[in-house]
C-alpha positions, 0 to 999 in steps of 0.5 A: 385674962381672956378666960376672965373676960368671958367669965365676966360676961357669962355672970353679967349675962346670968345675973339678969335672968330668971331661974327658969331660963336658966333651967330651960336653957340647961335643959336644951343644952342637954337635948341637943346631942340626942336631937343629932341622932337618927332616932330623934330623926325618925320620931318627929318625921312621918312615914309617908305624906298620905300620913299628913291630913292638911286643912282647908287653909287660907293663908294670910294676903301675901306680901309683895317683894321686889323683883331686883332681889328676886332676880338675885336670889334665882342666881344664888346672890342673896344679900342680908345685913348690907352684906351680899354673897354669892352662894351659888345655885342651889346655894351653900346653906351653911356659908361662912358668914356670922350667925345673924347672916345665915339666920336670914338665909334660912328665914326664907323671907326671900320667897316674896321676891321670888314670887313676883318673877312670876313662873321663874320664880316659882320654879326657883322657890321649888328648887330651892326649897327642895334642896333645903329640905336635902341638904338641912332638914334634919336638926341642925343647932344653928338652922333649927333654932327655934327662931329661925324655925319659927319664921321659916314655918310661917313663910313655907305656910304663907307661900305653901299654895304656891310653891306646892303643898305637896313639896314641903308638907312632910318637912313643916310637920317635922318642923313643927313637931320639934318646935312645939318642944322647944319654945324659947322660954329661955329667951322669951320677949320677941322670940317667944311670940314668933314661936307661938305665932307658928304653933297657931299657923300649924292648927290652921294647916294640919288636921289632927288632935296634935296640931288642934292641940298646938294651936290651943297651946300657942293662943293660951301661952300668947295670952299669957306673954301679951299681958306682960310683954305690952304694957298698959301704954300699948308699947312693948316691954322691950322698949325698941321701936324694931320689937314693937313693930315685929311683934305688932306685925305678928300680931296682925298676921294672926288676927288677918289669919283667923279672919281669912279662915273665917274663925274668929279672933280671939278678944285679947288679940284684937285689944292688944293690937289695938293698943300697940297701933295706938302706940306707934306714933311715940316710936315713929318719925314723922317720915314714918321711920323708926327711932333708932334707940335700944336695939333698933337699926333701919331695915330690921323691922318691917315698914311702918306704913305695911303694918299700918296698911295692913291694920286699915285694910282688915281692922278698919282703921276707925276703930283704931284712932292713933293719937297725935303726939307732939314732943316738946323737945325744947 
């Protein structure tokens, strides 16, 4: 009976997928055994740090963290999905928790909370990054899954100057090379946007033909994806307020990255941001919180005021006339 239920679940999942999604997923599964070998690890690794050439790089403005969370992280206490766990210090990078909880651990979003602790937080961040590289720095199906990989890459880029570029250089180089061959065409949606964001960031950080190619590839695929993912009304096609804010924040991060490095952001990027900002009143309550429908929940999207503030500070809000929408529910 259990086998039958599993079979029905698989059928109900696959029937909504395109053939290319199924083939891409099958290809990834076939590659995984090779990814676990030392041969593959050597293929994507660079022999010495001085082989990696950095470009002059201006990171995006850093987001503010919460001191209380930073203090907990500094002693090995991590809280995700309303569940706090003492992992010790350095932490157990593969604790007996849910896969999604472990993904959050490996995102390194908590670097911003350590940042507000000053030098204490920096020392802690350097220790944690070093320990991660030593214990999770080779391919693992969970922690090198393209989604947490993409989020981690961008976070390491954003905090690279504070952490110390020499510490993360080779590992970042290695992670990006793996990601570039494993974009989530099987999942698509907001996951693929995260992947492409990381590729574009890499082109601003590293020199060389390969990373210039990654950036170009990321921009071209992003333009294609946004044509399908952002609808004419400005809403994200997954119709989940959380995903709308997540994708909008990713696009704003990219636009700010272009501007900070004195590079003109692509026109399609600016136009898409404008449409998505104008759509915000549709998915937000008067108090600024997201509407809780589809796959949305409080806490799994960036605060709307932070997103609007980023648009205001860097793209002159007068260009984004947010429509005041009144919905008559009587």
